[in-house]
MARMIDO-441755 format. One line per 3 residues: their letters; for each residue x, y, z of C-alpha. Coordinates in nm, 4 decimals, always signed. Example, Ala and Ser with C-alpha at 12.3 -4.5 7.8 and 13.67 -1.06 7.14 Angstrom:
! MARMIDO-441755
AS = +1.2300 -0.4500 +0.7800 | +1.3670 -0.1060 +0.7140
***
This chain:
! MARMIDO-441755
MPL = +3.4737 +0.7725 +1.6006 | +3.2932 +0.9659 +1.8704 | +3.0094 +0.7531 +2.0333
FHL = +2.6809 +0.8833 +2.0547 | +2.5775 +0.6938 +2.3215 | +2.2594 +0.9269 +2.4602
RPI = +1.9853 +0.6419 +2.5119 | +1.6306 +0.7547 +2.3398 | +1.2943 +0.6890 +2.4694
AEM = +1.1125 +0.3837 +2.3255 | +0.9575 +0.5209 +2.0189 | +1.2319 +0.5197 +1.7243
EER = +1.2130 +0.5679 +1.3786 | +1.3973 +0.4019 +1.0872 | +1.3667 +0.4970 +0.7520
LEF = +1.4924 +0.3101 +0.4020 | +1.5138 +0.5331 +0.1272 | +1.5584 +0.3459 -0.2083
LSL = +1.5814 +0.6004 -0.5609 | +1.4197 +0.4549 -0.8663 | +1.3407 +0.6485 -1.2248
VTA = +0.9935 +0.5009 -1.3442 | +0.9423 +0.5580 -1.7127 | +0.5352 +0.5018 -1.8052
AEQ = +0.4526 +0.4015 -2.1394 | +0.1206 +0.3520 -2.2713 | +0.1377 -0.0721 -2.2065
GEQ = +0.3739 -0.0909 -1.9322 | +0.6683 +0.1149 -1.7359 | +1.0342 +0.0783 -1.7176
VQA = +1.1972 +0.1076 -1.3691 | +1.5651 +0.1674 -1.3283 | +1.7928 +0.1226 -0.9708
MRA = +1.9815 +0.5003 -0.9292 | +2.1054 +0.3943 -0.6085 | +2.2949 +0.0636 -0.5089
LPR = +2.2011 +0.0446 -0.1543 | +1.9001 +0.2301 +0.0590 | +1.9934 +0.5196 +0.2477
QTV = +1.9460 +0.4594 +0.6070 | +1.8124 +0.7314 +0.8494 | +1.7299 +0.6777 +1.2119
RYQ = +1.5096 +0.9430 +1.4205 | +1.5853 +0.8931 +1.8342 | +1.3762 +1.1397 +2.1025
YVI = +1.5254 +1.1607 +2.4211 | +1.4575 +1.3031 +2.7398 | +1.7662 +1.3912 +2.9661
QSA = +1.8361 +1.5794 +3.2352 | +1.9511 +1.8980 +3.1950 | +2.2792 +1.8241 +3.3838
DWT = +2.3569 +1.5844 +3.1027 | +2.2855 +1.8609 +2.8069 | +2.6383 +2.0146 +2.8263
SYR = +2.8638 +1.7437 +2.7735 | +2.6108 +1.6642 +2.4261 | +2.6355 +2.0105 +2.3175
QLT = +3.0103 +1.9668 +2.3913 | +3.0081 +1.6474 +2.1852 | +2.7983 +1.8124 +1.8687
SQN = +3.0089 +2.1230 +1.8999 | +3.3917 +1.9503 +1.8705 | +3.2742 +1.7448 +1.6027
GPG = +2.9857 +1.9228 +1.4291 | +2.7753 +1.6640 +1.1701 | +3.0142 +1.3711 +1.2572
PYD = +3.0825 +1.1021 +1.1462 | +3.0004 +0.9409 +1.4670 | +2.9581 +0.5592 +1.6126
IPL = +2.5435 +0.5463 +1.6209 | +2.3820 +0.2672 +1.8009 | +2.0921 +0.0792 +1.6405
WFN = +1.9046 +0.1206 +1.9541 | +1.5880 -0.0921 +1.8418 | +1.8132 -0.4229 +1.8275
ADN = +1.8995 -0.3619 +2.1389 | +1.9349 -0.6261 +2.4156 | +1.9200 -0.7007 +2.8171
AGA = +2.2111 -0.8322 +2.8831 | +2.2077 -0.7988 +3.2540 | +2.4705 -0.8157 +3.4788
LAS = +2.8368 -0.7901 +3.3249 | +3.1512 -0.8074 +3.4838 | +3.4533 -0.5883 +3.3730
GTT = +3.6694 -0.8116 +3.1986 | +3.3898 -0.9901 +3.0182 | +3.4492 -1.0974 +2.6534
TIL = +3.1688 -1.3329 +2.5709 | +2.7748 -1.1419 +2.5810 | +2.4873 -1.3374 +2.5625
IAN = +2.2080 -1.1993 +2.3438 | +1.8524 -1.3386 +2.2408 | +1.8029 -1.3828 +1.8707
VAE = +2.1780 -1.2534 +1.7698 | +2.1294 -1.3344 +1.4252 | +1.8183 -1.0635 +1.3874
RDY = +1.9882 -0.8040 +1.5744 | +2.2204 -0.6895 +1.2851 | +2.5647 -0.7520 +1.4295
VVG = +2.8744 -0.7978 +1.2395 | +3.2135 -0.9091 +1.2433 | +3.4520 -0.6163 +1.2754
GKL = +3.1391 -0.4257 +1.3958 | +3.0790 -0.2568 +1.7007 | +2.8370 -0.2564 +1.9636
IVS = +2.7417 -0.0443 +2.2740 | +2.7407 -0.1911 +2.6238 | +2.5242 +0.0686 +2.8387
QSN = +2.3474 +0.1077 +3.1860 | +2.3083 +0.5063 +3.1563 | +2.4036 +0.8017 +3.0093
TLF = +2.7373 +0.7979 +3.2188 | +2.7838 +0.4267 +3.2252 | +2.8654 +0.2890 +2.8490
EEA = +3.1705 +0.1651 +2.6404 | +3.1796 +0.0762 +2.3063 | +3.3666 -0.2363 +2.1957
TIA = +3.4485 -0.3953 +1.8590 | +3.3009 -0.7889 +1.7478 | +3.5364 -1.0425 +1.7207
SID = +3.3287 -1.3300 +1.6359 | +2.9295 -1.4322 +1.6457 | +2.7657 -1.7712 +1.7107
AFG = +2.4303 -1.8821 +1.7822 | +2.4129 -1.7202 +2.1481 | +2.5934 -1.3954 +2.1224
VTI = +2.9340 -1.2130 +2.0904 | +3.2570 -1.2654 +2.1575 | +3.4164 -0.9368 +2.1692
TAG = +3.7935 -0.8110 +2.0988 | +3.8915 -0.7426 +2.4318 | +3.7307 -0.7236 +2.7865
LVN = +3.4886 -0.4906 +2.9177 | +3.6317 -0.1906 +3.0941 | +3.3373 -0.1245 +3.3793
DYT = +3.1389 -0.3597 +3.5281 | +2.7520 -0.3798 +3.5331 | +2.4240 -0.4609 +3.6803
DAV = +2.1827 -0.4223 +3.4218 | +2.3081 -0.3514 +3.0885 | +2.1788 -0.3573 +2.7330
VAP = +2.3375 -0.4232 +2.4696 | +2.2750 -0.2751 +2.0776 | +2.5088 -0.2677 +1.7821
TRS = +2.6571 +0.0648 +1.6358 | +2.7197 +0.1888 +1.2825 | +2.9120 +0.4740 +1.1303
GIL = +2.6455 +0.7797 +1.0705 | +2.6620 +1.1599 +1.0437 | +2.4140 +1.3585 +1.2316
AEG = +2.1586 +1.5130 +0.9655 | +1.9812 +1.8152 +1.1193 | +2.1929 +1.8867 +1.4714
LSA = +1.9976 +1.8229 +1.8334 | +1.6903 +2.0126 +1.8715 | +1.5867 +2.0505 +2.2471
NWI = +1.3185 +2.2003 +2.4319 | +1.3084 +2.2508 +2.7973 | +1.0718 +2.1317 +3.0432
QGL = +1.0973 +2.3677 +3.3723 | +1.4430 +2.3645 +3.3638 | +1.5132 +2.0434 +3.5191
FLR = +1.4791 +1.8160 +3.1985 | +1.4521 +1.8468 +2.8147 | +1.2674 +1.6575 +2.5509
GAA = +1.5334 +1.6384 +2.2402 | +1.5258 +1.4553 +1.8986 | +1.8088 +1.4039 +1.6484
SFV = +1.8134 +1.2470 +1.3156 | +2.1464 +1.0205 +1.1716 | +2.2116 +0.9255 +0.8177
ITG = +2.3610 +0.5845 +0.8582 | +2.6932 +0.5917 +0.6179 | +2.7991 +0.2056 +0.7234
TSD = +2.4623 +0.0850 +0.5422 | +2.4903 -0.3070 +0.4602 | +2.2760 -0.4697 +0.2005
LQP = +2.0925 -0.7603 +0.3680 | +2.1096 -0.9448 +0.0642 | +1.8424 -1.1924 +0.2046
TWT = +1.7668 -1.4833 -0.0330 | +1.3382 -1.5190 -0.1134 | +1.2122 -1.8123 +0.0558
RGT = +0.8849 -1.6833 +0.0286 | +0.7395 -1.8401 -0.3142 | +0.7659 -1.7479 -0.6600
YRG = +0.4742 -1.7220 -0.8855 | +0.5746 -1.6581 -1.2874 | +0.8982 -1.5596 -1.1710
EFV = +0.8129 -1.2682 -0.9515 | +0.7667 -1.2865 -0.5754 | +0.4207 -1.3703 -0.4080
LPD = +0.3547 -1.1415 -0.1008 | +0.4960 -1.3114 +0.2250 | +0.2006 -1.2490 +0.5163
APK = -0.1443 -1.1372 +0.5317 | -0.1206 -0.7745 +0.6232 | -0.2860 -0.6703 +0.9929
LTR = -0.4926 -0.4235 +0.7799 | -0.5283 -0.3631 +0.3929 | -0.7210 -0.0484 +0.2432
SVS = -0.8022 +0.1016 -0.0327 | -0.6254 +0.4578 -0.1177 | -0.9216 +0.5107 -0.3197
ELL = -1.1770 +0.3471 -0.4945 | -1.1149 +0.4982 -0.8168 | -0.9683 +0.2801 -1.0925
IRQ = -0.7284 +0.5401 -1.2646 | -0.6404 +0.5424 -1.6248 | -0.4585 +0.8479 -1.7285
TNY = -0.6135 +0.9941 -2.0168 | -0.5511 +1.3312 -2.2246 | -0.8876 +1.5677 -2.3182
IDS = -0.8310 +1.7927 -2.6398 | -1.0994 +2.0755 -2.6376 | -1.1340 +2.3107 -2.8985
GLG = -1.3359 +2.5414 -2.6617 | -1.7053 +2.3995 -2.7792 | -1.6457 +2.0593 -2.6107
IIA = -1.4270 +1.7810 -2.5937 | -1.3396 +1.6631 -2.9702 | -1.1095 +1.4090 -2.8677
TEA = -0.9265 +1.1724 -2.6107 | -0.6793 +1.0030 -2.5985 | -0.5639 +0.7460 -2.3467
ERA = -0.1828 +0.7811 -2.2357 | -0.1648 +0.4428 -2.0473 | -0.3799 +0.1197 -2.1664
LFE = -0.3551 -0.0351 -1.7837 | -0.5965 +0.1056 -1.5333 | -0.4292 +0.1727 -1.1702
ERK = -0.5430 +0.1173 -0.8251 | -0.3351 +0.1928 -0.4860 | -0.3137 +0.0539 -0.1935
TLS = -0.1921 +0.0760 +0.1583 | -0.0429 -0.2288 +0.3349 | +0.0464 -0.2477 +0.6807
FYT = +0.2288 -0.4993 +0.8396 | +0.2922 -0.5501 +1.2533 | +0.5277 -0.7754 +1.4291
NTP = +0.6520 -0.8073 +1.8057 | +0.9426 -1.0439 +1.7741 | +1.2904 -0.9650 +1.6107
AGR = +1.2584 -1.2185 +1.3580 | +0.9455 -1.0651 +1.2450 | +1.1053 -0.7296 +1.2484
RDL = +1.4115 -0.8452 +1.0724 | +1.1621 -1.0372 +0.7937 | +0.9776 -0.7404 +0.7141
REV = +1.3564 -0.5452 +0.6550 | +1.4222 -0.8318 +0.4169 | +1.1155 -0.7736 +0.2275
VYQ = +1.1513 -0.4158 +0.1703 | +1.5788 -0.4906 +0.0605 | +1.4183 -0.7268 -0.1696
LRG = +1.1515 -0.4928 -0.3550 | +1.4218 -0.2086 -0.3924 | +1.1704 +0.0382 -0.3384
RQR = +0.9272 +0.0632 -0.6963 | +1.2240 -0.1650 -0.8405 | +1.0752 -0.5102 -0.8406
AFW = +0.7284 -0.6459 -0.8573 | +0.5524 -0.9356 -0.6604 | +0.1955 -1.0601 -0.6874
QPS = -0.0334 -0.9078 -0.3991 | -0.3631 -1.1109 -0.2916 | -0.6490 -0.8466 -0.2176
WAQ = -0.7105 -1.0111 +0.1290 | -1.0741 -0.9958 +0.0247 | -1.3164 -1.2896 +0.0026
DFA = -1.3303 -1.2521 -0.3652 | -1.4821 -1.6258 -0.3892 | -1.6384 -1.8687 -0.1732
ITA = -1.5149 -2.2335 -0.3190 | -1.7834 -2.4588 -0.3011 | -1.6058 -2.7614 -0.4663
SSG = -1.2858 -2.8684 -0.5622 | -1.1748 -3.2051 -0.7367 | -0.8309 -3.2834 -0.6226
GTA = -0.6121 -3.3607 -0.9938 | -0.8132 -3.1374 -1.2319 | -0.8303 -2.8045 -1.3005
DIN = -1.1589 -2.6881 -1.1952 | -1.2987 -2.5885 -0.8996 | -1.7121 -2.4684 -0.8175
VAT = -1.7294 -2.1053 -0.6561 | -2.0385 -1.9513 -0.5361 | -2.1784 -1.7075 -0.8307
LLD = -2.1162 -1.3542 -0.8057 | -2.3935 -1.1178 -0.8889 | -2.3285 -0.9887 -1.2612
RTY = -2.1195 -1.3350 -1.3247 | -1.8337 -1.1730 -1.4361 | -1.4768 -1.3642 -1.4035
PVG = -1.1755 -1.1485 -1.5871 | -1.0840 -1.4700 -1.7652 | -0.6729 -1.3997 -1.7933
RDL = -0.6833 -1.2970 -1.3425 | -0.5438 -1.4828 -1.1146 | -0.6412 -1.6461 -0.8279
YVR = -0.5203 -1.6683 -0.4668 | -0.6118 -1.9691 -0.2189 | -0.4843 -1.9998 +0.1360
LTT = -0.5698 -2.3037 +0.3030 | -0.6216 -2.2824 +0.6976 | -0.3308 -2.5157 +0.7396
GEE = -0.1353 -2.2568 +0.5527 | -0.0747 -2.3932 +0.2099 | -0.1072 -2.1383 -0.0408
YLR = -0.1448 -2.1706 -0.4342 | -0.1914 -1.9227 -0.7052 | -0.3640 -2.0283 -1.0314
RIT = -0.4530 -1.8567 -1.3723 | -0.8204 -1.8822 -1.4697 | -0.8387 -1.9572 -1.8134
AVT = -1.2514 -1.9904 -1.8617 | -1.5612 -2.0021 -1.6692 | -1.8662 -2.2125 -1.7114
MAD = -2.1912 -2.2147 -1.5493 | -2.2218 -2.5356 -1.2943 | -2.5884 -2.4338 -1.1919
ATQ = -2.7826 -2.1649 -1.0835 | -2.6038 -2.1126 -0.7907 | -2.2212 -2.2020 -0.9041
DTL = -2.0114 -2.1494 -1.1544 | -1.6891 -2.3505 -1.2383 | -1.3640 -2.2183 -1.2779
TLD = -1.0875 -2.3622 -1.5141 | -0.7358 -2.3104 -1.4167 | -0.4490 -2.3377 -1.5702
SAL = -0.3264 -2.6296 -1.3849 | -0.4596 -2.8252 -1.0819 | -0.5167 -2.7539 -0.7606
PGF = -0.4917 -3.0768 -0.5093 | -0.7865 -3.1785 -0.3393 | -0.9477 -3.0180 -0.0200
APS = -1.2641 -2.9209 +0.1484 | -1.4373 -2.6198 +0.1363 | -1.4476 -2.5858 +0.5065
AVQ = -1.0083 -2.5892 +0.4795 | -1.0340 -2.2768 +0.2597 | -0.9336 -1.9753 +0.4530
IAC = -0.9403 -1.7098 +0.1588 | -1.0004 -1.7143 -0.1643 | -0.8988 -1.3661 -0.3578
YAT = -0.7634 -1.2173 -0.6565 | -0.3577 -1.1431 -0.6846 | -0.1893 -0.8746 -0.8671
LSR = +0.1233 -0.8186 -0.9786 | +0.2232 -0.4807 -0.8217 | +0.4911 -0.3056 -0.7117
ADT = +0.5466 -0.0341 -0.4557 | +0.4459 +0.3403 -0.5234 | +0.7215 +0.4772 -0.3202
DTF = +1.0956 +0.4586 -0.2552 | +1.1112 +0.5193 +0.1115 | +0.9435 +0.2962 +0.3877
SFE = +0.9279 +0.3858 +0.7506 | +0.9809 +0.1678 +1.0148 | +0.7767 +0.2503 +1.3838
HVA = +0.9849 +0.0714 +1.6187 | +0.9096 +0.0459 +1.9924 | +1.2060 -0.0506 +2.2453
DHK = +1.2313 -0.4174 +2.1175 | +0.9116 -0.5539 +2.0660 | +0.6832 -0.3791 +1.8456
TTL = +0.7443 -0.2608 +1.4632 | +0.4826 -0.1161 +1.2295 | +0.5533 -0.0930 +0.8498
SFV = +0.3126 +0.0838 +0.6114 | +0.3813 +0.1501 +0.2305 | +0.1483 +0.1889 -0.0800
TKD = +0.1349 -0.0547 -0.3774 | -0.0038 +0.0474 -0.7218 | -0.1600 -0.2398 -0.9212
TFA = -0.1874 -0.2916 -1.2979 | -0.4489 -0.4761 -1.4884 | -0.6286 -0.4989 -1.8022
***
């Protein structure tokens, strides 16, 4: 299989597309998986010398859409100097870079000095390849490869006739399921969103309830609520600058399966100011809200400055005094001082409102992910 070895610039996009069928009903919805694995697409941008363009036109004209071996450049690592005959390559954070035994990798120093090798084994420090390297390298970059097809061909713009800026998208046909084990905690049988996003903002401040209005021509004579629940949508944005953090974000996406799995999403707003908590009891005191409205049956999320997280359901509310109210929870919280609370807010059972997740990668050290979530509550 030909290797599409062209090295891109630092900015790269990876897209994971699940496929779900959502059937809405008055009291809820059903979600069915329509695709076993996500469709993985990577998009690279290139800046190359005009002399190199001929070889890539020849590569694509001979092989058409492919398949090709496509390097996953966002998982690349600097391997330094490598001599011909080398079979063991040291790779930092190798477990987070999508290498697989029996798969392939690319060793590259430039668009003219490169080769592909097959992985025989992987350990905590790097990989061993089945045969020694053919070339000598003084500053090699190593990345895993996957089979894929050229989705839309190559596009390029000449700049002063000396070099060109191009782009290409590849659909990865060798996508593997990460199948991660959820280790971030559950509540009432559903996942808990693992970390506070770098940015949470409402897409709309409106609460939406789908309603059908029947108009006789003289005015509205009836309204029929199509949904018994209100809906709110938010956009969550995440950022990481480590290979482990990038792998963690991708595992979250694989667990959620697009719109298919629900999760508990804290509002990440200071909805409550805890004024007292007695360890071993189910009561906590909070500063009184302006209108003293505490929806009984909603869920409370508490995160301490030491990292501990707690989720509890509000079962009753009573007035403690003129400035405090007492929330009765479905189970006790441990004792802690109000100063130990980092955030206390509502948590809502949500799901992603999209089947497509786009990761923006910058070389090996930055990844951002944004997606829309949908909350449902009475």
